[in-house]
N, C-alpha and C positions, 0 to 999 in steps of 0.2 A: 382364812381361818382354819380352811381343809387340810392346806400341811402344815399347820401346828397339829394339828388333830390327828394325824398321819405319823408325825413325828412323836404324839406323846404317847400314841398305841405302842408302844415298842418298851414303855415301862409297865403294861399291863402285865401282872402274873396270873395266867391262866393256862396251868399245867393241868387241868381236867377235863376242862371241856375244849381247850384251844379256843375261844372265841373271845378275843378284843376286844374291849370296849374305850373308847376316851371319850372325857367330858370334858368343856370348859363353860363356866359359867362367868356373866359377865354383868356387874354391879352397875346398877346407875347414875357411878361416878366413869366408867369406866374401866377401872380397875378387872383384871381376869383372874379366876380361879379354876386351877388344872385339880383332873379324877380322869384314876381309871380303874378298873376291878380289878378288884382282888381277890384269888380265891383264894379257900382251905378245904381242907381234906374232911373236916365238918363242913360239911355244905349251909350251913346256915349261920357261917361265920363269916360269909363269905360278904364281902359289901361291893355294891355296884359302882360304875366311874362316877355316875348322876351325885350317886348321894356322898360321895366321897368329895366332889366337887362343892359344893350347895356346905357341908360342914367346913371344909376349911373357909369357906368363907366367914361363915359363924364363927369359927373358933378365932378369926382375925378380928373380930367384935362388929363384925356386920349384923344387922336386924330382920326379921322379918319385913316383906315388903320392899327393901331395899335392891333385890333384884330386878332385870333388866331382861335378860335372854338367857335362855340355856342352849348350846350344841352338843348333841352325843353321836356319836362316829363308832359305827361298827365293821369292821376286817370282814366282810360279807358282801356282796353283789346285791342281798337284799335290802333295801331300808326297813330296821326293826326299829319297835315303840318299847318304849318306858314298862320297865315292871310293875307291877300295882304297888307293891314299896318304895319305888322309885316316885310314882305319881303321888303316893299320899304324903311324901316330905314335899312335892314341887308344890302339892296346892296348901301347903302349909306355910311355904315361905316366900311363894309370887304371888303379884296380884293376879286375878282370873283371865285380864286382857293377855298377858306377856307371852314372847312367843318362845317356841320349844323346835328345835333346827333338828331333824334326825336323817342323818346322813349313811348312806354306805362308806365301802373302801373307795368309791370312784368319786365320792364329791357329790353324788346324787341326791337330792335332797326331797325334803318334803314338810311345812310348816305347820304346825298346830298351837292355838292356843290352851294356854291353863285350862281353859273352859272347857274345851273342846276333847283334850286327853284327859278329864278328870269332871264329869260331866254331874255327878251325886257324890260332893265331897264327903268328907266324916270331917266335922268341923266341931268348932267350940260351942257351936249351937249345940250339938248332937251330946254333949257334956251337961247340959243344964236338965 
């Protein structure tokens, strides 16, 4: 998976931050969907790699809880975590015990469950 993520980072469009991110979501049936960060001069229009991969799976017909795990690699020696927008999307589509594998550009990793990354999620219960 490490080499796939390294290769995928080359597709990142990050002319403003120069902070490349690649993500691969693995579905329960083994299919993989890729995503990279795509920046925009209007920063709010930027899409993160994690959401890009997750939304690609949804666009291909997968549904909530079809997700098995998510890999995220940043082009940095530091292992970075997902932003809170991505955590919200992750908490919507992944079961709480699924793994999120965060990696730096060397392939060093930290593994968290969705529940560890999103201990107090905003979900359908909050809409009642």
